[in-house]
C-alpha positions as CSV (number, residue, x, y, z in Angstrom):
1,M,16.8,-19.9,-12.6
2,I,19.1,-21.4,-9.9
3,E,19.1,-25.1,-9.3
4,R,17.4,-25.8,-5.4
5,S,20.4,-28.1,-4.8
6,V,22.8,-25.5,-5.7
7,I,21.0,-22.8,-3.4
8,D,20.8,-25.3,-0.7
9,N,24.5,-26.2,-1.0
10,I,25.4,-22.6,-0.7
11,V,23.4,-21.7,2.0
12,E,24.5,-24.5,4.2
13,T,28.1,-23.9,3.3
14,A,27.8,-20.3,4.1
15,N,26.0,-21.3,7.5
16,S,28.9,-23.2,8.6
17,N,31.5,-20.5,7.6
18,I,29.1,-17.7,9.3
19,V,31.9,-16.4,11.3
20,D,34.0,-15.7,8.4
21,I,31.2,-14.2,6.2
22,I,30.0,-11.8,8.9
23,S,33.5,-10.9,9.9
24,D,34.0,-9.2,6.5
25,Y,31.3,-6.5,7.8
26,V,31.6,-6.7,11.5
27,S,34.6,-7.0,14.0
28,L,34.0,-10.1,16.1
29,K,35.5,-11.3,19.1
30,K,35.4,-14.9,20.5
31,R,33.2,-15.2,23.8
32,G,32.9,-18.7,24.9
33,A,31.4,-20.7,22.3
34,N,30.1,-17.8,20.2
35,Y,31.4,-14.3,18.8
36,I,30.3,-10.9,19.7
37,G,30.3,-7.6,18.0
38,C,28.7,-4.0,17.6
39,C,25.4,-4.7,15.5
40,P,25.9,-3.3,12.1
41,F,22.0,-2.8,11.9
42,H,21.3,-0.1,14.9
43,N,24.2,2.0,16.4
44,E,25.4,0.8,19.8
45,K,28.5,1.3,21.9
46,T,28.4,-2.1,23.6
47,G,28.1,-5.2,21.5
48,S,25.0,-7.1,21.7
49,F,25.3,-8.8,18.3
50,T,26.1,-12.5,18.7
51,V,27.2,-15.2,16.2
52,S,26.9,-18.9,16.8
53,P,29.2,-21.0,14.6
54,A,27.6,-24.2,15.8
55,K,23.9,-23.2,14.7
56,G,25.0,-21.0,11.8
57,I,22.9,-18.0,13.0
58,Y,23.3,-14.5,14.4
59,K,21.3,-12.6,16.7
60,C,21.3,-9.0,17.9
61,F,19.8,-8.9,21.3
62,G,19.9,-4.8,21.0
63,C,17.4,-4.4,17.9
64,G,16.1,-7.7,17.8
65,K,17.7,-8.7,14.1
66,A,18.4,-12.1,13.5
67,G,19.1,-15.0,10.7
68,N,21.6,-17.3,8.8
69,A,24.2,-16.0,6.6
70,L,21.9,-15.6,3.7
71,N,19.5,-13.3,5.8
72,F,22.5,-11.3,6.7
73,V,23.8,-10.5,3.4
74,I,20.5,-9.6,2.1
75,D,19.4,-7.3,5.2
76,H,23.0,-5.6,5.1
77,D,23.7,-5.1,1.5
78,H,20.3,-5.0,0.3
79,L,20.0,-7.4,-2.1
80,T,17.5,-9.7,-3.7
81,F,17.4,-13.6,-3.0
82,V,19.1,-14.3,-6.2
83,E,21.7,-11.4,-5.8
84,A,22.5,-12.5,-2.0
85,I,22.8,-16.2,-3.6
86,K,25.5,-15.2,-6.1
87,V,27.6,-13.2,-3.5
88,L,27.4,-16.0,-1.2
89,G,28.2,-18.6,-3.7
90,K,31.3,-16.6,-4.8
91,R,32.4,-15.9,-1.0
92,V,32.4,-19.8,-0.3
93,G,33.7,-21.1,-3.9
94,I,30.7,-22.6,-5.2
95,E,29.8,-21.9,-8.9
96,V,26.2,-20.6,-9.2
97,K,25.1,-22.2,-12.6
98,E,21.9,-21.2,-13.6
99,R,19.1,-23.4,-15.6
100,E,19.5,-23.1,-19.5
101,L,17.5,-20.3,-20.7
102,T,14.7,-20.6,-23.4
103,P,15.4,-18.8,-26.7
104,E,12.7,-16.0,-25.3
105,M,14.4,-15.5,-21.9
106,K,17.9,-15.4,-23.6
107,E,16.7,-12.8,-26.2
108,A,14.9,-10.8,-23.1
109,Q,18.1,-11.0,-21.4
110,T,20.3,-9.9,-24.0
111,K,17.9,-6.7,-24.9
112,R,18.3,-5.9,-21.4
113,E,21.9,-6.2,-21.3
114,S,22.2,-4.0,-24.4
115,L,19.5,-1.2,-23.0
116,S,22.0,-1.1,-20.0
117,A,25.1,-1.0,-22.1
118,V,23.9,1.9,-24.1
119,M,23.0,3.7,-20.9
120,E,26.4,3.4,-19.5
121,Y,28.1,4.6,-22.7
122,A,26.0,7.5,-22.6
123,Q,27.0,8.2,-19.1
124,Q,30.7,8.0,-19.9
125,K,30.1,10.3,-23.1
126,F,28.3,13.2,-20.9
127,V,31.2,13.0,-18.2
128,S,33.7,12.9,-20.9
129,N,32.2,15.9,-22.4
130,L,32.2,18.0,-19.1
131,W,35.5,17.1,-18.2
132,D,37.4,16.7,-21.4
133,T,36.1,19.4,-24.1
134,D,36.3,23.1,-24.1
135,E,32.5,23.4,-24.5
136,G,32.0,21.3,-21.2
137,Q,34.2,23.3,-19.6
138,S,32.9,26.5,-20.5
139,V,29.2,25.9,-20.4
140,G,28.4,22.5,-18.1
141,M,31.3,23.2,-15.5
142,T,30.6,26.8,-15.3
143,Y,27.0,26.0,-14.6
144,F,27.8,23.4,-11.8
145,R,30.5,25.9,-10.3
146,H,28.0,28.5,-10.2
147,R,25.7,26.1,-8.3
148,G,28.6,25.6,-5.8
149,F,29.3,22.2,-6.7
150,T,33.0,20.9,-5.9
151,D,34.7,18.3,-8.3
152,F,34.3,15.7,-5.7
153,T,30.5,16.2,-5.7
154,I,30.5,16.2,-9.5
155,K,32.2,12.8,-9.8
156,E,30.5,11.3,-6.9
157,F,26.9,11.9,-8.6
158,G,28.3,11.2,-12.1
159,L,27.3,15.0,-13.5
160,G,28.0,15.3,-17.2
161,Y,27.2,17.6,-20.0
162,S,25.5,16.7,-23.4
163,M,27.0,18.9,-26.3
164,Q,25.5,21.5,-28.3
165,Q,25.6,19.4,-31.7
166,R,22.2,18.1,-31.9
167,D,23.3,14.5,-32.8
168,A,26.8,14.1,-31.2
169,L,26.0,11.4,-29.1
170,T,23.7,9.7,-31.8
171,V,26.3,9.7,-34.3
172,A,29.0,8.8,-31.7
173,A,26.8,5.5,-30.4
174,L,26.0,4.5,-33.8
175,N,29.8,4.7,-35.0
176,A,30.4,2.7,-31.7
177,G,28.2,0.0,-32.7
178,Y,25.1,0.6,-30.4
179,K,21.8,-0.5,-32.5
180,K,19.4,2.3,-33.5
181,E,16.3,0.5,-31.7
182,Y,18.1,0.7,-28.2
183,L,19.0,4.3,-28.6
184,T,15.3,4.9,-29.5
185,E,14.0,2.8,-26.7
186,T,16.0,4.3,-24.0
187,G,15.0,7.8,-25.5
188,L,18.5,8.9,-25.9
189,S,18.0,9.5,-29.5
190,I,15.0,10.6,-31.8
191,F,14.9,9.4,-35.2
192,G,12.5,10.9,-37.8
193,E,11.9,11.0,-41.7
194,N,14.5,12.0,-44.3
195,N,17.5,10.5,-42.1
196,Y,16.5,12.9,-39.2
197,Q,18.4,12.2,-36.3
198,A,19.0,14.1,-33.0
199,D,19.8,13.7,-29.4
200,R,17.2,14.3,-26.8
201,F,19.3,15.9,-24.2
202,W,21.3,18.1,-26.8
203,G,22.8,21.4,-24.9
204,R,22.1,20.5,-21.5
205,V,23.8,19.5,-18.3
206,M,23.1,16.0,-17.3
207,F,22.2,14.4,-14.0
208,P,22.4,10.6,-14.2
209,I,19.5,8.4,-12.4
210,H,21.0,5.3,-10.8
211,S,19.1,2.2,-9.7
212,I,19.4,1.1,-6.0
213,S,22.3,-1.1,-7.4
214,G,24.0,1.8,-8.8
215,K,23.3,1.1,-12.4
216,I,22.6,4.2,-14.6
217,I,18.9,3.8,-16.0
218,A,17.8,7.2,-16.8
219,F,18.8,10.7,-17.1
220,G,17.6,14.1,-16.2
221,G,19.0,17.3,-18.3
222,R,18.7,20.8,-17.8
223,V,18.8,23.1,-20.7
224,M,21.7,26.1,-20.7
225,Q,20.0,28.1,-23.4
226,T,16.6,29.7,-22.1
227,S,13.8,29.7,-24.5
228,A,10.1,29.7,-24.2
229,K,9.6,26.9,-26.3
230,T,12.2,24.6,-24.3
231,A,11.5,22.9,-21.4
232,K,14.1,23.8,-18.6
233,Y,14.5,20.3,-17.3
234,L,13.7,16.9,-19.5
235,N,13.8,13.5,-18.3
236,S,14.3,10.2,-20.0
237,P,11.0,8.4,-21.0
238,E,10.0,5.4,-19.2
239,Y,11.2,2.2,-20.9
240,E,12.0,-1.4,-19.9
241,L,14.7,-0.6,-17.2
242,Y,13.1,2.7,-16.2
243,H,9.7,3.1,-14.4
244,K,9.7,6.4,-12.7
245,S,7.2,5.5,-10.1
246,D,9.6,2.9,-8.9
247,V,12.8,4.8,-8.8
248,V,13.9,7.6,-6.1
249,Y,16.7,10.1,-7.0
250,G,19.6,9.8,-4.7
251,I,18.8,6.6,-3.0
252,Y,21.8,4.9,-4.3
253,Q,24.1,7.3,-2.7
254,A,21.7,7.8,0.4
255,K,20.9,4.5,1.6
256,N,23.7,3.4,3.8
257,E,23.4,6.6,5.8
258,I,19.6,6.4,5.7
259,I,20.1,3.1,7.4
260,R,22.5,4.3,9.9
261,Q,20.4,7.4,10.9
262,D,17.0,5.6,10.3
263,R,15.7,8.8,8.5
264,C,15.7,10.1,5.3
265,Y,15.0,13.7,4.2
266,L,12.7,14.1,1.2
267,V,13.1,17.0,-1.3
268,E,11.9,17.9,-4.6
269,G,15.0,18.0,-7.1
270,Y,18.4,17.2,-8.1
271,T,20.3,20.1,-7.0
272,D,18.7,19.9,-3.4
273,V,19.9,16.6,-3.3
274,I,23.3,17.1,-4.4
275,S,24.0,20.4,-2.2
276,M,22.6,18.9,0.9
277,H,24.9,15.5,0.4
278,Q,27.8,18.1,-0.4
279,S,27.1,19.8,3.0
280,G,27.4,16.7,5.0
281,I,23.6,15.6,4.7
282,T,23.8,12.4,2.9
283,N,20.4,10.9,3.8
284,V,18.5,12.7,1.7
285,I,16.6,11.7,-1.6
286,A,14.1,13.5,-4.0
287,S,10.9,12.9,-5.6
288,C,11.6,14.9,-8.6
289,G,8.7,17.3,-8.5
290,T,6.1,14.3,-8.4
291,S,4.3,13.2,-5.2
292,L,5.5,9.9,-3.9
293,T,4.1,6.6,-5.4
294,Q,3.3,3.5,-3.3
295,N,6.3,1.6,-4.7
296,Q,8.8,4.4,-4.1
297,I,7.5,4.8,-0.5
298,K,8.0,0.6,-0.2
299,L,11.6,1.3,-1.6
300,I,12.2,3.8,0.8
301,Q,10.8,1.4,3.7
302,R,13.3,-1.1,2.9
303,F,16.0,1.7,4.7
304,T,13.9,3.4,7.3
305,N,10.4,4.0,8.4
306,N,11.0,7.8,9.2
307,M,10.9,10.5,6.9
308,T,11.1,14.4,7.1
309,V,9.7,16.3,4.2
310,L,11.5,19.7,3.2
311,Y,9.4,22.4,1.6
312,D,10.5,26.0,0.1
313,G,7.9,28.7,0.9
314,D,6.1,28.2,-2.3
315,Y,2.6,28.0,-0.9
316,A,0.8,26.5,-4.0
317,G,3.6,23.8,-4.3
318,I,2.8,23.1,-0.7
319,K,-0.8,22.7,-1.1
320,A,-0.5,20.4,-4.1
321,S,1.7,17.9,-2.5
322,L,-0.2,17.5,0.8
323,R,-2.5,14.8,-0.7
324,G,0.5,13.0,-1.9
325,I,2.0,12.6,1.7
326,D,-1.3,10.8,2.6
327,M,0.2,8.0,0.9
328,I,3.1,8.0,3.2
329,L,0.8,8.0,6.3
330,K,-1.2,5.0,5.0
331,E,1.9,2.8,4.5
332,G,3.0,3.6,8.0
333,M,5.7,5.8,7.9
334,N,6.5,8.6,10.9
335,V,6.5,11.9,8.6
336,K,7.5,15.1,9.6
337,V,7.6,18.2,7.7
338,L,9.7,21.4,7.9
339,L,8.9,24.8,6.4
340,L,12.2,26.6,5.2
341,P,12.6,30.4,5.6
342,D,10.8,32.5,3.1
343,G,13.2,32.8,-0.2
344,E,15.3,29.4,0.7
345,D,15.1,26.2,-0.8
346,P,17.2,23.1,0.5
347,D,19.9,23.9,-2.0
348,S,20.4,27.5,-1.1
349,F,20.0,26.7,2.3
350,A,22.6,23.9,2.3
351,L,25.0,25.9,0.6
352,K,24.7,29.0,3.6
353,H,24.9,26.3,6.6
354,T,26.8,23.6,8.0
355,A,25.3,20.2,8.1
356,E,25.4,20.5,11.8
357,D,23.8,23.9,11.7
358,F,21.0,22.5,8.9
359,V,20.3,19.4,11.0
360,A,20.0,21.6,14.3
361,Y,17.3,23.9,12.2
362,I,15.5,20.6,11.2
363,N,15.4,19.1,14.6
364,T,14.0,22.4,16.0
365,H,11.6,23.5,13.4
366,Q,10.2,20.0,12.2
367,T,6.4,19.4,12.7
368,D,4.0,16.5,12.5
369,F,2.5,16.4,9.1
370,I,-1.0,16.7,10.5
371,Q,-0.3,19.8,12.3
372,F,1.5,21.3,9.7
373,K,-1.3,20.5,7.0
374,A,-4.0,22.0,9.6
375,S,-1.9,25.1,9.8
376,I,-1.8,25.5,6.1
377,L,-5.4,25.0,5.6
378,L,-6.5,27.3,8.3
379,K,-4.8,30.2,6.3
380,D,-7.3,29.5,3.5
381,A,-10.3,28.8,6.0
382,E,-10.0,32.0,8.0
383,N,-13.6,32.8,9.2
384,E,-15.5,31.0,6.4
385,P,-17.4,28.2,7.6
386,L,-17.7,26.1,4.2
387,K,-13.7,26.3,3.9
388,K,-13.1,25.5,7.6
389,S,-15.5,22.5,7.0
390,A,-13.5,21.5,3.8
391,A,-10.2,21.7,5.7
392,V,-11.5,19.8,8.7
393,N,-12.5,17.0,6.3
394,S,-9.4,17.0,4.3
395,I,-7.5,16.7,7.7
396,V,-10.0,13.9,8.9
397,D,-8.9,12.2,5.4
398,S,-5.2,12.2,6.5
399,I,-6.0,11.1,10.3
400,S,-8.1,8.2,8.9
401,V,-5.1,6.5,7.1
402,V,-2.7,6.7,10.1
403,Q,-2.7,3.1,11.4
404,D,-1.3,3.6,15.1
405,L,-4.7,4.2,17.1
406,I,-2.7,6.0,20.1
407,L,-1.4,8.3,17.2
408,R,-4.6,8.8,15.6
409,E,-6.4,9.8,19.0
410,Y,-3.3,12.4,19.5
411,Y,-4.1,13.9,16.0
412,V,-7.9,14.2,16.9
413,K,-7.1,16.2,19.9
414,E,-4.7,18.5,18.1
415,C,-7.1,18.9,15.2
416,A,-10.0,19.8,17.7
417,K,-7.5,22.4,19.3
418,L,-6.2,24.0,15.9
419,M,-9.5,24.0,14.3
420,D,-11.5,25.1,17.7
421,I,-13.9,22.2,17.1
422,R,-15.3,19.5,19.7
423,E,-13.5,16.5,19.8
424,D,-16.6,14.5,19.4
425,V,-17.5,16.2,16.4
426,I,-13.8,15.4,14.8
427,Y,-14.4,11.7,16.2
428,S,-17.9,11.4,14.6
429,V,-16.6,12.9,11.0
430,L,-13.5,10.1,11.3
431,T,-15.8,7.2,12.3
432,N,-17.8,7.9,9.1
433,K,-14.8,8.1,7.1
434,V,-13.2,4.9,8.2
435,V,-16.4,3.1,8.0
436,A,-17.0,4.5,4.5
437,D,-13.5,3.7,3.2
438,A,-13.8,0.2,4.9
439,Q,-17.1,-0.7,3.1
440,R,-15.5,0.9,-0.3
441,A,-12.7,-1.5,0.3
442,A,-14.6,-4.5,1.0
443,N,-16.9,-3.8,-2.2
444,D,-13.7,-3.0,-4.6
445,K,-12.5,-6.6,-3.2
446,F,-15.8,-8.3,-4.1
447,N,-16.2,-6.5,-7.4
448,Q,-12.7,-8.0,-8.4
449,N,-13.0,-11.3,-7.0
450,A,-16.6,-11.9,-8.0
451,R,-15.9,-11.0,-11.6
452,Q,-12.9,-13.4,-11.9
453,N,-14.9,-16.3,-9.9
454,L,-18.2,-15.7,-11.9
455,A,-16.4,-16.3,-15.0
456,V,-14.9,-19.3,-13.6
457,Q,-18.2,-20.7,-12.3
458,Q,-20.2,-19.8,-15.6
459,A,-17.3,-21.5,-17.6
460,N,-17.8,-24.6,-15.4
461,A,-21.5,-24.4,-15.7
462,R,-21.3,-24.7,-19.4
463,A,-18.7,-27.7,-19.4
464,T,-21.3,-29.2,-17.1
465,L,-24.1,-28.8,-19.7
466,A,-21.8,-30.1,-22.4
467,N,-21.0,-33.3,-20.3
468,T,-24.2,-33.8,-18.8
469,T,-26.8,-33.1,-21.3
470,G,-24.7,-33.3,-24.6
471,Q,-26.1,-30.0,-25.3
472,Q,-23.8,-26.8,-26.0
473,P,-24.7,-24.1,-23.6
474,E,-26.3,-21.8,-26.4
475,S,-29.1,-24.5,-27.1
476,A,-29.9,-25.4,-23.3
477,N,-31.0,-22.0,-22.2
478,G,-33.1,-23.3,-19.3
479,V,-30.4,-25.2,-17.6
480,Q,-27.9,-22.8,-18.1
481,S,-29.9,-20.2,-16.8
482,G,-30.1,-21.9,-13.2
483,L,-26.3,-22.8,-13.4
484,E,-25.6,-19.3,-14.2
485,Q,-27.6,-18.3,-11.2
486,A,-25.9,-20.6,-9.0
487,A,-22.6,-19.1,-9.9
488,N,-23.9,-15.8,-8.9
489,T,-25.0,-17.0,-5.8
490,I,-21.4,-18.3,-5.4
491,A,-20.1,-14.7,-6.2
492,L,-22.1,-13.0,-3.6
493,Q,-21.2,-15.4,-0.9
494,Q,-17.6,-14.2,-1.8
495,Q,-19.0,-10.5,-1.2
496,M,-19.7,-11.5,2.2
497,E,-16.4,-13.1,2.9
498,A,-14.6,-10.0,1.1
499,A,-16.4,-7.7,3.6
500,D,-16.5,-10.0,6.5
501,Y,-13.6,-8.3,8.2
502,F,-15.6,-4.9,8.3
503,N,-18.9,-6.2,9.4
504,P,-18.5,-9.3,11.7
505,Y,-22.0,-10.2,11.4
506,M,-22.4,-9.3,7.7
507,R,-22.9,-13.0,6.8
508,E,-25.8,-13.5,9.2
509,E,-27.5,-10.0,8.7
510,R,-27.5,-10.7,4.8
511,E,-29.7,-13.9,5.3
512,V,-31.9,-12.3,7.9
513,L,-32.6,-9.6,5.7
514,R,-33.0,-11.8,2.9
515,Y,-35.9,-13.6,4.6
516,F,-37.1,-10.5,5.9
517,L,-37.7,-8.5,2.8
518,K,-39.1,-11.7,0.9
519,Y,-41.6,-13.1,3.4
520,M,-42.3,-10.1,5.7
521,H,-46.0,-10.5,5.6
522,Y,-46.1,-14.5,6.0
523,A,-47.6,-15.7,8.8
524,L,-45.1,-17.1,11.2
525,T,-45.7,-19.4,14.5
526,V,-42.7,-19.6,16.9
527,D,-43.0,-21.3,20.4
528,G,-46.8,-21.0,20.2
529,K,-46.7,-17.2,19.3
530,D,-48.4,-16.2,16.0
531,S,-46.9,-13.4,14.2
532,T,-45.4,-12.5,10.9
533,V,-41.8,-12.8,9.5
534,G,-41.4,-9.3,9.7
535,A,-42.8,-8.7,13.1
536,Y,-40.6,-11.6,14.5
537,V,-37.4,-10.3,13.1
538,K,-38.0,-6.8,14.3
539,E,-38.9,-7.9,17.8
540,S,-36.1,-10.5,18.2
541,L,-33.4,-8.1,17.2
542,D,-35.0,-5.3,19.5
543,E,-34.9,-7.7,22.5
544,D,-31.2,-7.9,22.2
545,Q,-31.2,-3.8,21.4
546,Y,-29.4,-4.8,18.1
547,K,-27.7,-2.4,15.9
548,S,-25.9,-3.1,13.0
549,V,-22.4,-1.5,11.9
550,D,-24.2,-1.3,8.6
551,P,-26.1,1.9,8.2
552,V,-28.3,0.2,5.2
553,F,-29.4,-2.6,7.5
554,N,-30.5,0.0,10.1
555,R,-32.4,2.0,7.7
556,I,-34.3,-1.1,6.3
557,M,-35.5,-2.0,10.0
558,A,-36.3,1.6,10.5
559,F,-38.4,1.5,7.3
560,Y,-40.4,-1.4,8.6
561,E,-40.9,0.1,12.1
562,Q,-42.5,3.2,10.4
563,K,-44.5,1.4,7.8
564,P,-45.1,-2.2,8.9
565,D,-47.7,-2.8,6.3
566,A,-45.5,-1.7,3.3
567,T,-45.2,-3.8,0.6
568,I,-41.6,-4.7,-1.2
569,N,-42.8,-1.9,-3.9
570,N,-42.4,0.6,-1.3
571,Y,-39.0,-0.4,-0.4
572,T,-37.8,-0.3,-4.2
573,N,-39.3,2.9,-4.5
574,S,-37.8,4.8,-1.8
575,S,-35.5,7.8,-2.6
576,D,-32.7,5.9,-0.6
577,S,-30.5,4.6,-3.4
578,E,-28.4,2.5,-1.2
579,M,-31.4,0.8,0.7
580,V,-33.1,0.4,-2.9
581,T,-29.8,-1.4,-4.3
582,R,-29.5,-3.5,-1.3
583,V,-33.4,-4.5,-1.4
584,I,-33.3,-5.5,-4.9
585,D,-30.1,-7.6,-4.4
586,L,-31.6,-9.6,-1.9
587,I,-34.8,-10.3,-3.4
588,S,-33.3,-11.3,-6.4
589,D,-30.7,-13.7,-4.5
590,E,-32.5,-17.1,-5.0
591,F,-31.5,-20.4,-6.3
592,S,-33.6,-21.3,-9.5
593,L,-33.4,-25.1,-9.9
594,S,-32.8,-26.1,-13.5
595,K,-35.0,-29.0,-15.4
596,M,-31.7,-31.4,-14.9
597,H,-32.2,-30.8,-11.1
598,R,-35.9,-31.4,-11.3
599,R,-35.6,-34.7,-12.8
600,F,-34.4,-36.3,-9.8
601,G,-37.9,-35.7,-8.0
602,K,-40.0,-32.9,-6.5
603,V,-38.0,-30.1,-4.7
604,E,-39.8,-28.4,-1.6
605,P,-40.0,-24.7,-1.9
606,E,-38.1,-22.4,0.4
607,E,-41.5,-20.5,1.4
608,S,-42.8,-23.9,3.2
609,K,-39.8,-24.2,5.2
610,I,-39.9,-20.7,6.6
611,G,-41.1,-21.7,10.1
612,D,-37.6,-23.4,10.6
613,L,-35.6,-21.3,8.5
614,V,-36.5,-17.6,9.8
615,P,-36.1,-18.5,13.6
616,K,-33.2,-20.5,13.0
617,T,-31.3,-17.5,11.0
618,V,-32.5,-14.9,13.3
619,A,-30.9,-17.0,16.4
620,Q,-27.6,-17.3,14.8
621,L,-27.4,-13.7,14.3
622,R,-28.4,-12.9,17.7
623,F,-26.1,-15.7,19.2
624,K,-23.0,-14.0,17.4
625,F,-24.0,-11.0,18.6
626,V,-24.6,-12.1,22.4
627,K,-21.1,-14.1,22.5
628,E,-19.7,-10.7,21.3
629,K,-21.4,-8.8,24.3
630,I,-20.2,-11.3,26.7
631,N,-16.5,-11.2,25.7
632,E,-16.8,-7.2,26.1
633,L,-18.5,-7.5,29.3
634,S,-15.6,-10.1,30.6
635,Q,-12.8,-7.7,29.7
636,A,-14.8,-4.7,31.3
637,I,-15.1,-6.8,34.4
638,E,-11.4,-7.7,34.7
639,S,-10.6,-4.0,34.3
640,C,-12.8,-2.4,36.5
641,S,-11.6,-1.6,40.0
642,D,-14.7,0.1,41.3
643,S,-16.9,-2.7,43.1
644,A,-20.4,-1.3,42.7
645,K,-20.1,-1.0,39.2
646,Q,-18.5,-4.4,39.0
647,E,-21.5,-5.8,40.5
648,E,-23.5,-4.1,37.9
649,L,-21.5,-5.8,35.2
650,L,-21.7,-9.1,36.9
651,E,-25.5,-8.9,36.7
652,E,-25.5,-7.8,33.0
653,Y,-23.1,-10.7,32.4
654,A,-25.3,-13.3,33.7
655,N,-28.3,-12.1,32.0
656,W,-26.6,-12.1,28.5
657,H,-25.4,-15.5,29.7
658,A,-29.0,-16.8,30.2
659,V,-29.8,-15.3,26.6
660,K,-26.9,-17.4,25.2
661,K,-28.2,-20.4,27.0
662,N,-31.6,-20.2,25.4
663,L,-30.5,-19.4,22.0
664,S,-27.8,-22.4,21.9
665,E,-31.0,-24.6,22.8
666,S,-32.8,-23.0,20.3
667,L,-30.3,-23.7,17.4
668,D,-29.6,-27.1,18.5
669,N,-33.5,-28.3,18.6
670,R,-34.2,-26.3,15.3
671,I,-34.5,-29.0,12.5
672,F,-33.5,-27.6,9.3
């Protein structure tokens, strides 16, 4: 940990020298009190990048990038906060002293350094094997030459060779003083019984995998002797420094060009990356045969929001990867797809074409992912209705994760054309999908939060029991039950909050449904009119033509309309499992007061107050709904250019305002 005072001193000093620091990266010219240059964050011919030495800040009036010296170093060099502080500290001559580490922290740091050191040692051995041994030249170098790789490319990517001797690296590393446990953890060596030891990668050409900062953290090895029992490619296992879901092959070599072009090309394998890089296309990375993970996507997004995925003609492979690309769309990236000619992959295509020709081909033939997916799935569907339906649903799954609403609408229109289906049908399927996903997300959030908070509340309840009654929870079952039910009530409130963003009326709807289901046949008199709770709730909502976005709420209301005399058992015995679950949940949602509370006097039962509770709760739901209707009408009136239509809207606006006024008075006068 770096002391806060040291950080503040470095940032303050760096900002006072911001012109000197940024001049290491950008050619600046003085103009008045400020300095001007071409922005390093986007391509421009006329400088719009301004540095103010007086304020210690920079601002690009072209792309909008702005900040202080620390922000600049973080953004330009893609460093973490701590890394940037150390760079600036060295630049301004301030020693960065970190707080003394605990023994555990020192041990963890030493281990990480040791793991990194053994990986660097292995890399040096593999490179030396390739260049300095006869076997490396005759086997490893012959393979790389066959792939068309130049000496410069081989050195740039640190390619190497692991000897045929099965324990060559292991013996050398142990003799050099590297510990057996680190060789095992990194996966470089395998140790067994009877002093058995072997290299994981023996007899393979080696592709080192770099971290974003350029450190060797893993290897991929390709076997040179074909065998049915031997895997063609073998990768390092995951360990402390290497988690494959966080790493993208080639990102270290490609990151600067990705930033400059604001686009990256995604391919499948090591050789695809290397061949394209050698041809002059250097903003290329690989997923190494797996679908991108969320962490990998976020890593790429540090450099660009635009991606083109390159496929060869492997139809089965394309179909298998389609689902993974939905994750890229979900993260808000702009995805294009390119299908290379039959028999070609990025590696072979790059060797036959110049970078200019390759890029021109990409720009001419790439297409939107949604359109590409539709064309692929249509090949399977042909004239089979069930397959076509599945294809439409699969495409809608992809469209539903697109965040840009305009782009989403464009895709709907394209999907309707390609599938020869009406747009309103696509919209209907899409709406149901979005609603279901939002509800599922709300439920997932609730389930996680509720479990955590319920456990906390129950622990607090037990502590309260011990402090208040002097009894342990195990021997105070009656009190414990009441307090735990209170904890459940709090958890249910959190469910409403978790889902509130999905259904703006969920909180109010839940309370209305609770009273409706528990007391639907109770007599109720409101403003001199006799009714029942069920009839009053239904008629009040019908008065506003209220329809919920929650389909279960609407089905409960419809059930009552069809069977107004039905008992609660009719609801819980329904074949509608969602409705049954909701009903049971709501009629069980009550606060059972404990014996401890009853000692403080008689508590008035809820049913004795429904004459006030039910009308107030219904009015709260209606009031919120009416306010939203008024807001919608207000916006419609502002955007309406038809005078006759505007008159209609104004009349409707006035009517809703009258309803709002009545509800407001009702809420103010209603005594809880």
